Structures are given as C-alpha cells and as structure tokens.
MARRO-826436 format. One record per residue: x, y, z of N, C-alpha, C in turn; residue in three letters. Coordinates in steps of 0.05 Angstrom, whole numbers, m for minus. Layout:
<recs>
> n_X;n_Y;n_Z;ca_X;ca_Y;ca_Z;c_X;c_Y;c_Z;residu
> X;Y;Z;X;Y;Z;X;Y;Z;ala
...
</recs>
This chain:
<recs>
> n_X;n_Y;n_Z;ca_X;ca_Y;ca_Z;c_X;c_Y;c_Z;residu
> 2419;1802;m212;2439;1813;m197;2435;1835;m193;met
> 2449;1844;m216;2462;1873;m216;2450;1882;m233;asn
> 2422;1903;m229;2407;1910;m229;2407;1939;m208;met
> 2406;1963;m222;2392;1983;m201;2372;1999;m206;ile
> 2361;2004;m176;2331;2014;m183;2339;2039;m163;thr
> 2329;2065;m176;2319;2092;m175;2293;2100;m161;thr
> 2305;2103;m140;2266;2122;m119;2270;2150;m128;val
> 2247;2161;m142;2243;2178;m148;2211;2188;m133;thr
> 2215;2205;m105;2183;2197;m93;2177;2229;m106;leu
> 2185;2256;m112;2161;2258;m119;2169;2271;m153;asn
> 2161;2251;m168;2168;2250;m200;2154;2277;m198;ala
> 2160;2283;m233;2157;2307;m249;2144;2304;m274;ala
> 2145;2311;m291;2150;2316;m311;2169;2350;m320;ile
> 2197;2348;m331;2211;2368;m330;2207;2374;m363;asp
> 2207;2407;m357;2198;2424;m371;2229;2449;m382;lys
> 2237;2438;m402;2257;2465;m409;2248;2476;m434;thr
> 2251;2507;m423;2246;2531;m450;2274;2543;m450;tyr
> 2276;2538;m485;2299;2549;m478;2280;2589;m493;tyr
> 2292;2602;m482;2279;2634;m496;2309;2659;m502;leu
> 2288;2670;m525;2307;2685;m531;2319;2703;m501;pro
> 2299;2711;m480;2314;2735;m467;2287;2722;m446;arg
> 2282;2721;m422;2274;2722;m396;2272;2746;m391;leu
> 2246;2764;m385;2241;2794;m364;2227;2786;m349;glu
> 2220;2788;m330;2196;2792;m311;2172;2814;m316;val
> 2146;2798;m329;2129;2821;m322;2132;2823;m356;gly
> 2148;2816;m375;2131;2817;m395;2122;2781;m408;lys
> 2115;2795;m430;2106;2761;m443;2133;2756;m471;leu
> 2138;2730;m457;2157;2713;m479;2144;2692;m489;thr
> 2161;2685;m522;2159;2668;m534;2180;2642;m537;arg
> 2174;2621;m522;2191;2605;m522;2208;2594;m556;ala
> 2245;2586;m559;2236;2585;m579;2239;2557;m583;thr
> 2242;2537;m563;2239;2511;m571;2231;2504;m533;arg
> 2222;2471;m541;2216;2455;m516;2215;2438;m517;leu
> 2225;2422;m491;2233;2398;m489;2219;2389;m462;tyr
> 2204;2369;m467;2191;2355;m447;2192;2329;m430;ala
> 2198;2312;m411;2222;2290;m407;2210;2289;m376;asp
> 2197;2260;m380;2197;2246;m346;2221;2260;m325;pro
> 2218;2269;m307;2234;2280;m287;2240;2272;m259;gly
> 2243;2291;m244;2253;2282;m216;2276;2279;m219;gly
> 2294;2290;m194;2326;2273;m195;2321;2239;m195;lys
> 2312;2215;m180;2315;2195;m182;2323;2186;m228;gly
> 2297;2209;m228;2291;2190;m258;2314;2197;m271;ile
> 2326;2227;m259;2342;2226;m289;2360;2210;m281;asn
> 2373;2203;m256;2386;2169;m253;2387;2150;m275;val
> 2364;2146;m273;2351;2128;m285;2354;2122;m305;ala
> 2349;2145;m327;2357;2150;m352;2386;2151;m361;arg
> 2402;2164;m350;2437;2164;m349;2447;2137;m344;val
> 2430;2118;m334;2438;2095;m321;2435;2073;m350;ile
> 2406;2080;m364;2403;2068;m389;2422;2071;m412;gln
> 2430;2102;m407;2448;2111;m433;2478;2104;m427;gln
> 2487;2092;m398;2508;2085;m403;2501;2049;m400;leu
> 2482;2046;m417;2482;2016;m420;2480;1988;m398;gly
> 2465;1998;m376;2464;1978;m353;2433;1973;m344;leu
> 2423;1954;m347;2390;1957;m328;2382;1968;m316;pro
> 2370;1980;m305;2346;2001;m289;2322;1995;m280;val
> 2306;2001;m263;2277;2001;m262;2280;2027;m244;thr
> 2260;2043;m254;2255;2066;m232;2229;2064;m221;ala
> 2221;2073;m192;2199;2067;m182;2192;2102;m164;thr
> 2179;2097;m146;2169;2121;m131;2140;2124;m137;gly
> 2133;2156;m129;2096;2149;m134;2096;2176;m160;phe
> 2072;2166;m166;2065;2190;m194;2041;2182;m194;val
> 2017;2213;m201;1995;2223;m193;1980;2226;m215;ala
> 1957;2222;m216;1942;2244;m235;1952;2238;m271;gly
> 1944;2256;m282;1939;2263;m321;1976;2262;m319;ser
> 1989;2277;m303;2025;2281;m310;2034;2248;m301;asn
> 2027;2241;m282;2036;2216;m276;2039;2200;m295;gly
> 2002;2193;m313;2008;2186;m332;2024;2186;m342;asp
> 2039;2207;m361;2047;2221;m383;2082;2207;m373;tyr
> 2080;2215;m342;2110;2198;m335;2122;2173;m336;ile
> 2092;2150;m336;2101;2128;m341;2099;2126;m364;thr
> 2081;2136;m386;2083;2135;m411;2115;2138;m427;arg
> 2114;2155;m424;2139;2168;m425;2171;2152;m422;his
> 2170;2137;m402;2190;2128;m393;2183;2099;m411;leu
> 2163;2093;m409;2166;2073;m430;2176;2070;m468;gly
> 2168;2098;m473;2178;2101;m498;2209;2106;m490;lys
> 2220;2116;m475;2253;2116;m470;2263;2090;m477;gln
> 2249;2064;m461;2260;2044;m459;2266;2039;m426;gly
> 2263;2051;m422;2262;2052;m381;2240;2037;m360;ile
> 2248;2021;m356;2231;1994;m344;2221;2010;m317;ala
> 2207;2009;m308;2190;2024;m290;2173;2031;m270;his
> 2166;2017;m250;2152;2005;m229;2144;2022;m205;asp
> 2126;2036;m204;2111;2069;m194;2088;2049;m175;phe
> 2088;2068;m147;2056;2065;m145;2048;2090;m139;val
> 2018;2087;m144;2009;2114;m150;1978;2119;m140;ser
> 1984;2150;m138;1958;2157;m115;1942;2180;m124;val
> 1931;2191;m98;1910;2213;m114;1925;2236;m114;asp
> 1918;2255;m121;1930;2284;m135;1941;2280;m159;gly
> 1958;2309;m165;1974;2304;m191;2009;2309;m182;glu
> 2014;2288;m201;2057;2293;m206;2056;2322;m217;ser
> 2082;2333;m202;2080;2354;m206;2099;2372;m240;arg
> 2093;2391;m239;2112;2399;m264;2136;2420;m266;leu
> 2161;2419;m261;2192;2430;m256;2194;2448;m285;cys
> 2190;2471;m285;2195;2484;m297;2223;2490;m300;leu
> 2241;2491;m324;2273;2506;m327;2269;2525;m346;asn
> 2272;2556;m343;2279;2574;m363;2301;2576;m377;met
> 2316;2566;m398;2340;2583;m399;2341;2603;m422;ile
> 2349;2627;m409;2353;2652;m430;2381;2656;m442;asp
> 2375;2648;m460;2396;2652;m484;2411;2665;m490;glu
> 2404;2695;m481;2425;2724;m478;2451;2708;m464;thr
> 2435;2706;m433;2457;2706;m415;2465;2674;m409;thr
> 2445;2661;m420;2454;2630;m401;2445;2633;m376;gly
> 2436;2635;m371;2429;2636;m340;2389;2616;m338;glu
> 2392;2596;m317;2370;2584;m314;2358;2593;m301;ser
> 2324;2597;m309;2313;2606;m273;2284;2578;m275;thr
> 2292;2570;m254;2268;2542;m237;2247;2557;m233;glu
> 2225;2541;m233;2204;2539;m222;2191;2507;m219;leu
> 2185;2499;m190;2177;2473;m184;2152;2482;m172;leu
> 2136;2451;m185;2115;2455;m161;2116;2441;m146;glu
> 2096;2431;m123;2104;2411;m93;2093;2380;m108;pro
> 2080;2385;m112;2067;2354;m118;2048;2344;m106;gly
> 2041;2316;m98;2012;2312;m85;2032;2306;m67;pro
> 2010;2303;m41;2006;2302;m10;2003;2270;m5;ile
> 2018;2267;11;2025;2219;6;2005;2223;31;leu
> 1987;2200;32;1985;2200;63;2002;2162;67;thr
> 2000;2158;99;2016;2148;118;2002;2117;95;ala
> 1984;2110;86;1983;2087;80;1999;2082;48;glu
> 1995;2103;32;2016;2106;4;2042;2101;19;ala
> 2057;2118;35;2082;2107;43;2083;2073;54;leu
> 2064;2072;62;2065;2039;74;2066;2029;35;asp
> 2052;2029;23;2049;2007;4;2075;2012;m18;arg
> 2090;2040;m16;2107;2037;m26;2134;2024;m6;phe
> 2138;2012;10;2147;1998;25;2152;1968;25;lys
> 2126;1966;14;2121;1942;m2;2128;1934;m26;gln
> 2136;1949;m36;2146;1954;m69;2169;1954;m64;lys
> 2186;1966;m49;2207;1971;m51;2223;1945;m38;leu
> 2207;1936;m20;2217;1918;m9;2231;1885;m28;phe
> 2206;1893;m47;2210;1875;m73;2231;1874;m100;glu
> 2236;1912;m99;2253;1916;m117;2275;1911;m105;leu
> 2285;1911;m75;2306;1918;m69;2321;1888;m65;ala
> 2300;1867;m67;2318;1835;m66;2322;1829;m92;arg
> 2320;1846;m118;2329;1835;m134;2350;1853;m154;lys
> 2355;1881;m127;2374;1907;m137;2407;1897;m115;ser
> 2416;1911;m141;2452;1906;m128;2450;1925;m117;tyr
> 2442;1956;m138;2445;1981;m113;2413;2007;m121;ile
> 2410;2015;m104;2383;2025;m98;2395;2051;m89;val
> 2387;2068;m109;2391;2098;m108;2368;2126;m97;cys
> 2374;2134;m87;2354;2148;m70;2363;2176;m78;phe
> 2338;2189;m88;2348;2212;m102;2324;2241;m89;ser
> 2335;2258;m88;2307;2287;m88;2298;2296;m62;gly
> 2281;2301;m65;2267;2321;m38;2250;2310;m31;ser
> 2235;2303;m9;2210;2283;3;2187;2310;m4;leu
> 2165;2293;m24;2139;2307;m29;2130;2312;1;pro
> 2105;2336;m2;2081;2338;23;2077;2321;41;gln
> 2065;2313;67;2070;2289;84;2082;2265;84;gly
> 2107;2271;86;2137;2248;94;2148;2262;106;val
> 2152;2245;123;2166;2252;154;2205;2250;144;pro
> 2218;2271;161;2240;2273;151;2257;2249;146;ala
> 2257;2227;162;2256;2210;170;2254;2175;154;ala
> 2239;2188;133;2233;2169;101;2255;2149;93;tyr
> 2270;2170;86;2293;2168;69;2309;2138;85;tyr
> 2311;2151;104;2335;2128;127;2317;2115;131;ala
> 2295;2109;142;2266;2076;134;2279;2063;111;glu
> 2271;2081;81;2271;2068;67;2311;2039;66;leu
> 2328;2068;70;2360;2055;63;2351;2034;80;ile
> 2345;2030;116;2349;2015;135;2333;1984;115;ala
> 2314;1984;93;2303;1960;96;2315;1951;71;leu
> 2328;1970;52;2348;1959;28;2366;1945;33;val
> 2379;1962;61;2401;1931;64;2402;1917;78;lys
> 2376;1925;89;2371;1889;108;2369;1867;83;ala
> 2350;1874;66;2350;1865;30;2375;1856;17;glu
> 2402;1859;30;2423;1859;13;2444;1881;m17;gly
> 2428;1900;m10;2424;1920;m36;2439;1940;m29;ala
> 2454;1957;m38;2478;1981;m29;2455;2008;m34;ile
> 2458;2020;m9;2436;2041;m18;2457;2072;m26;ala
> 2453;2088;m41;2463;2118;m47;2433;2129;m31;phe
> 2451;2155;m28;2421;2176;m27;2437;2213;m30;leu
> 2425;2216;m44;2433;2238;m58;2402;2265;m50;asp
> 2414;2274;m32;2387;2293;m22;2396;2318;m7;thr
> 2378;2332;13;2389;2356;32;2373;2358;50;ser
> 2378;2387;71;2360;2387;84;2372;2361;118;gly
> 2337;2367;118;2336;2358;140;2327;2322;131;glu
> 2324;2312;111;2323;2281;100;2350;2272;95;pro
> 2367;2289;92;2390;2283;103;2405;2280;120;leu
> 2410;2297;144;2405;2292;160;2400;2268;175;leu
> 2375;2261;174;2362;2232;175;2374;2215;163;gln
> 2381;2218;143;2386;2188;124;2411;2179;123;gly
> 2437;2194;139;2460;2194;142;2468;2171;174;val
> 2448;2177;194;2440;2163;215;2429;2129;197;gln
> 2412;2131;178;2416;2100;164;2442;2092;153;ala
> 2465;2095;158;2488;2083;142;2494;2089;115;val
> 2477;2098;90;2483;2098;59;2505;2085;61;pro
> 2512;2068;31;2537;2067;21;2547;2098;10;tyr
> 2536;2111;m5;2548;2139;m16;2523;2157;m13;phe
> 2533;2183;m10;2526;2212;m3;2549;2224;m20;ile
> 2525;2246;m29;2531;2271;m53;2522;2297;m35;lys
> 2540;2303;m12;2524;2325;m4;2546;2350;m18;pro
> 2538;2378;m15;2550;2388;m25;2572;2418;4;asn
> 2594;2428;5;2610;2437;21;2580;2445;47;glu
> 2561;2459;41;2547;2475;59;2526;2453;70;his
> 2523;2432;48;2498;2404;75;2518;2395;93;glu
> 2555;2385;87;2571;2376;96;2577;2394;121;val
> 2568;2415;124;2574;2437;152;2541;2429;163;tyr
> 2526;2433;149;2500;2434;159;2504;2405;175;his
> 2510;2380;171;2504;2350;176;2515;2362;211;leu
> 2540;2371;213;2545;2383;237;2544;2393;253;phe
> 2513;2417;245;2515;2443;256;2527;2457;261;asn
> 2558;2462;242;2578;2491;241;2576;2502;216;glu
> 2591;2518;217;2600;2538;194;2611;2531;181;arg
> 2611;2539;149;2633;2526;121;2662;2542;135;pro
> 2680;2528;128;2705;2544;145;2722;2532;129;ala
> 2744;2520;126;2768;2511;123;2775;2485;100;thr
> 2793;2489;74;2793;2462;65;2790;2435;87;glu
> 2811;2437;98;2821;2430;121;2808;2415;133;gly
> 2787;2431;150;2758;2430;160;2738;2409;156;glu
> 2742;2417;124;2718;2399;115;2733;2372;91;leu
> 2757;2361;95;2760;2332;95;2756;2324;126;leu
> 2767;2345;146;2758;2332;181;2724;2317;179;asp
> 2719;2331;169;2681;2326;160;2681;2305;161;lys
> 2687;2300;131;2688;2278;109;2694;2248;120;leu
> 2713;2255;146;2735;2239;151;2712;2222;177;arg
> 2699;2241;189;2682;2235;206;2653;2222;194;arg
> 2647;2227;178;2627;2216;160;2633;2187;164;leu
> 2663;2183;154;2660;2149;134;2678;2133;163;gln
> 2682;2151;187;2671;2130;207;2655;2126;218;gln
> 2638;2136;199;2600;2125;226;2596;2101;198;ser
> 2620;2097;182;2612;2071;158;2602;2085;138;gly
> 2593;2110;132;2591;2110;103;2617;2104;72;ile
> 2615;2089;62;2634;2085;46;2652;2106;32;ser
> 2634;2114;15;2641;2135;0;2624;2157;m1;leu
> 2634;2195;2;2629;2208;m2;2641;2226;m20;val
> 2623;2239;m31;2646;2265;m58;2620;2286;m53;ser
> 2645;2307;m58;2638;2335;m51;2642;2349;m76;val
> 2624;2362;m84;2624;2377;m107;2644;2409;m91;ser
> 2663;2417;m113;2681;2444;m105;2680;2462;m124;leu
> 2652;2462;m142;2647;2473;m165;2673;2478;m186;gly
> 2676;2500;m196;2693;2496;m221;2731;2483;m205;asp
> 2725;2487;m172;2755;2466;m163;2754;2441;m165;lys
> 2724;2436;m182;2723;2402;m185;2703;2381;m160;gly
> 2718;2362;m150;2708;2349;m135;2726;2341;m109;ser
> 2718;2328;m89;2738;2317;m69;2711;2286;m69;leu
> 2719;2260;m65;2726;2244;m56;2735;2221;m42;ser
> 2728;2217;m15;2728;2198;m2;2725;2173;m3;leu
> 2732;2154;m1;2729;2132;m11;2749;2111;5;tyr
> 2730;2094;33;2749;2068;44;2779;2088;44;asp
> 2774;2105;63;2798;2119;75;2811;2134;50;gly
> 2817;2134;31;2829;2152;12;2814;2167;4;gln
> 2841;2194;m5;2824;2211;m13;2834;2221;m46;leu
> 2815;2230;m52;2818;2236;m87;2807;2261;m91;tyr
> 2823;2275;m110;2817;2299;m117;2805;2299;m152;arg
> 2784;2309;m155;2774;2297;m188;2778;2326;m195;thr
> 2785;2329;m218;2781;2349;m234;2761;2348;m263;ala
> 2741;2364;m264;2732;2352;m286;2747;2369;m315;ala
> 2739;2368;m341;2742;2382;m371;2737;2405;m370;pro
> 2748;2430;m374;2718;2454;m393;2707;2443;m416;lys
> 2689;2460;m408;2668;2453;m433;2647;2469;m433;val
> 2626;2480;m453;2617;2508;m467;2594;2489;m453;glu
> 2582;2503;m419;2554;2485;m408;2527;2499;m428;ala
> 2513;2481;m435;2501;2489;m449;2470;2491;m421;val
> 2456;2464;m408;2443;2455;m390;2446;2449;m358;asn
> 2461;2461;m334;2467;2446;m316;2452;2434;m300;thr
> 2430;2440;m298;2398;2426;m291;2401;2385;m292;val
> 2412;2372;m278;2414;2347;m273;2440;2327;m281;gly
> 2460;2353;m278;2487;2343;m278;2501;2322;m251;cys
> 2483;2338;m223;2490;2331;m207;2476;2293;m207;gly
> 2459;2284;m218;2448;2259;m227;2460;2247;m248;asp
> 2475;2258;m258;2482;2252;m283;2515;2233;m272;ala
> 2518;2248;m257;2544;2238;m247;2527;2219;m215;phe
> 2518;2218;m212;2513;2195;m183;2507;2170;m203;val
> 2489;2168;m232;2495;2151;m245;2507;2137;m259;ala
> 2532;2154;m254;2567;2141;m268;2577;2141;m242;gly
> 2574;2141;m217;2590;2129;m199;2563;2094;m190;met
> 2541;2100;m198;2530;2067;m194;2535;2054;m215;ala
> 2539;2059;m238;2539;2049;m265;2583;2036;m254;val
> 2590;2049;m249;2623;2051;m240;2622;2023;m221;gly
> 2617;2016;m196;2601;2008;m173;2592;1992;m189;leu
> 2572;1981;m200;2558;1969;m203;2581;1953;m235;ala
> 2599;1955;m253;2615;1940;m257;2647;1935;m255;gln
> 2640;1955;m222;2663;1940;m203;2698;1950;m217;gln
> 2689;1967;m233;2711;1988;m245;2726;2001;m217;leu
> 2753;2003;m220;2770;2002;m206;2768;2036;m193;pro
> 2768;2044;m171;2764;2058;m154;2775;2092;m179;val
> 2798;2089;m187;2787;2119;m198;2766;2119;m224;glu
> 2772;2098;m235;2759;2095;m256;2718;2105;m261;glu
> 2719;2093;m229;2692;2087;m232;2681;2122;m226;met
> 2705;2138;m209;2707;2171;m205;2707;2184;m236;met
> 2719;2171;m249;2731;2179;m286;2705;2188;m295;lys
> 2685;2170;m296;2664;2157;m316;2629;2186;m295;leu
> 2647;2181;m276;2622;2199;m251;2620;2229;m264;ala
> 2645;2233;m261;2649;2262;m272;2645;2268;m303;ile
> 2652;2244;m325;2649;2249;m353;2615;2252;m349;ala
> 2606;2237;m333;2573;2237;m338;2556;2261;m333;ser
> 2572;2261;m308;2557;2297;m294;2562;2314;m326;gly
> 2600;2319;m337;2606;2335;m356;2589;2327;m375;thr
> 2583;2321;m384;2561;2306;m414;2543;2318;m405;ala
> 2530;2316;m381;2499;2327;m381;2502;2359;m385;asn
> 2518;2367;m389;2517;2401;m384;2520;2403;m427;ala
> 2525;2385;m436;2524;2398;m461;2500;2387;m470;leu
> 2483;2365;m455;2447;2377;m469;2434;2383;m468;ser
> 2408;2391;m489;2397;2411;m480;2378;2402;m462;glu
> 2376;2372;m455;2347;2373;m433;2363;2345;m416;arg
> 2350;2358;m398;2359;2356;m357;2361;2315;m356;ala
> 2384;2311;m345;2383;2278;m335;2390;2260;m363;gly
> 2405;2277;m386;2411;2257;m415;2448;2263;m423;asn
> 2449;2247;m430;2483;2245;m452;2485;2228;m463;val
> 2503;2228;m476;2504;2218;m505;2531;2205;m496;ser
> 2540;2179;m500;2550;2146;m499;2581;2167;m501;leu
> 2575;2171;m535;2598;2188;m548;2619;2208;m527;glu
> 2595;2231;m516;2616;2247;m502;2623;2231;m481;asp
> 2607;2223;m461;2630;2206;m446;2643;2184;m440;val
> 2645;2182;m470;2669;2159;m472;2695;2181;m475;gln
> 2687;2207;m499;2707;2227;m493;2713;2236;m480;arg
> 2697;2246;m457;2705;2261;m430;2721;2253;m416;leu
> 2715;2227;m410;2734;2199;m398;2755;2207;m390;arg
> 2766;2207;m416;2791;2206;m421;2804;2238;m406;gly
> 2791;2263;m408;2799;2283;m398;2803;2285;m368;gln
> 2790;2266;m358;2787;2273;m325;2806;2262;m309;val
> 2819;2289;m292;2843;2276;m270;2824;2274;m250;thr
> 2843;2251;m241;2846;2241;m209;2871;2235;m205;val
> 2873;2251;m177;2889;2248;m158;2887;2239;m138;glu
> 2900;2228;m130;2903;2209;m103;2919;2217;m80;arg
> 2911;2223;m61;2916;2240;m30;2917;2234;m4;glu
</recs>
C-alpha cells in the first residue's frame, strides 16, 4: 500500500545538449547529449526510485517517441503503466551554454487527446489509486484536455483513499486547488494568481498560504529563489534554506523536490526531516547533468546542510 504513483499527462523524451556556445542563427555542435524519458511526473518517478521507494509512472504515450519512453523507463527499472494514444509524444530540448551556464528550452506540444482517451485514463488511474498511498500530478496539460481535468483526477484518487500531490500552474492549478489536494507547490506569482492579485509583501504572501490551508490543503510549499522556501504544514510555518552548490543543470530541481516530499511523507518522517529531504533532493538534482536525476550519496550529504526553522 506504500506505492507512489506519478502522473505525466504529456510525457516526453528529454534531451539535454551541452554546447560550447549557443548563438542564434549559427551552426553549433554539441559536445555531449543525454536523452531520457521525461515530463515532470516521470522526473518525479525517477527520483523517487533513486531515493529507494517503489513507484509506478503513468500518463499518456504516443508513437515511436512513446515506445522509447516506456522502453527506457523499463531499462531504468521504473515500473510504468501508460495509456497509448494516437500521435507522437513530444521532445523537450534543453540546450546548456557551457560558456555562460544559461539554459534554453524548446518544448514540443505533444499529442492531442480525445475525450475517449481521457476516459480510458480515468479507468487506469482508478485501478492504480486503489494500490497507492500517494498520487503525484505534475506538469502541463496536453492539447485537448480541459483545465478542470486535474481537479477531476484528484477527486477520483481521493475517493479511493490516496493522497494527492499537485504541481502545475495557470488555469489547471486554479481549477485543481478546488478539489483540495494534500500538497501544492506554486511559486510566488502563482499564489497571487490563485487570488487574482498582484505580488506584494511576504506578509501578504503568508496570508495567502494560510487561506489556502484553511481551504483544506495540508501542505503548501513556495520557492523564494535564492532565499530558500516557505512551507505551511498543518498551520505551522517552516522556513527552509538550501545549501549553496555550483549548479550544473537546474531543470528538474522542482520535480526532485516533489519526489523528496512524497518519499518523506510515505516514510512518515518528522515534518522537518521531510522538508530537509525535499530540499536536499532538489539541490542534488542541480549537481546532475541530466534532468530529474539525483545521487543518493549527494542527497544524504546535502540533507545535513539544509536548515529548517519554525516560525
């Protein structure tokens, strides 16, 4: 029953290119390339597995890219149970300029999903939720998917007794919070978007987090960039600071954070330890050349350097 399921509705092949210099309008040869099954939920699944817990990845796959995604998840030892649809799963390209360290991303749209495909996935998720302790929903919605779809899926998994995590943005987040997931991870701007207000002071931000919690969301975590993060858990505010590292690749750090939080909750760690694991996982991802990838050794080392203060 301790299984975690991750949902990636717009799965991808993540390609990371390292370039001596990225110049628009010029021929550039990559020094090295990594290709992995990706999309935010798949990144979460990979990190959960690297942290030592059983996980199943689900969502939609399509075409030869979809075959690549499932085949390579199998090679990585990650259990998967996807719904196959017409079209082609997307490529997500991340080009890292080794001179400046800057990352440039190009994201394809992915397949267009039909109402019939969405119904088939609901049945799949119903079966998986019954065996899951936590279900993590991550990423954008594909073409053809109504903004309220995450809210429908959250209601479904909650009815089967599973805990719902939601990491998305825009209208799907706005609709999704109406279904009261257990955990959300908006950034500052997304918090204010939920209340249709402009960003203001940290005090007003905290007021918004408290209002989200009063609606029934148990855990809200907000990244403050270099200033760390704020989390509100069962009425208690926690301020966390990540250890300083020389980042290699920041794509997937948020997904690794979600994975650490899911693992900590599944292992029923004390709250501070759960948050330390989440921050350490997100930071460890920044040390990897691949997105959604951590070394357990890095996580354990960094975990001791994370500070968590109650306020």
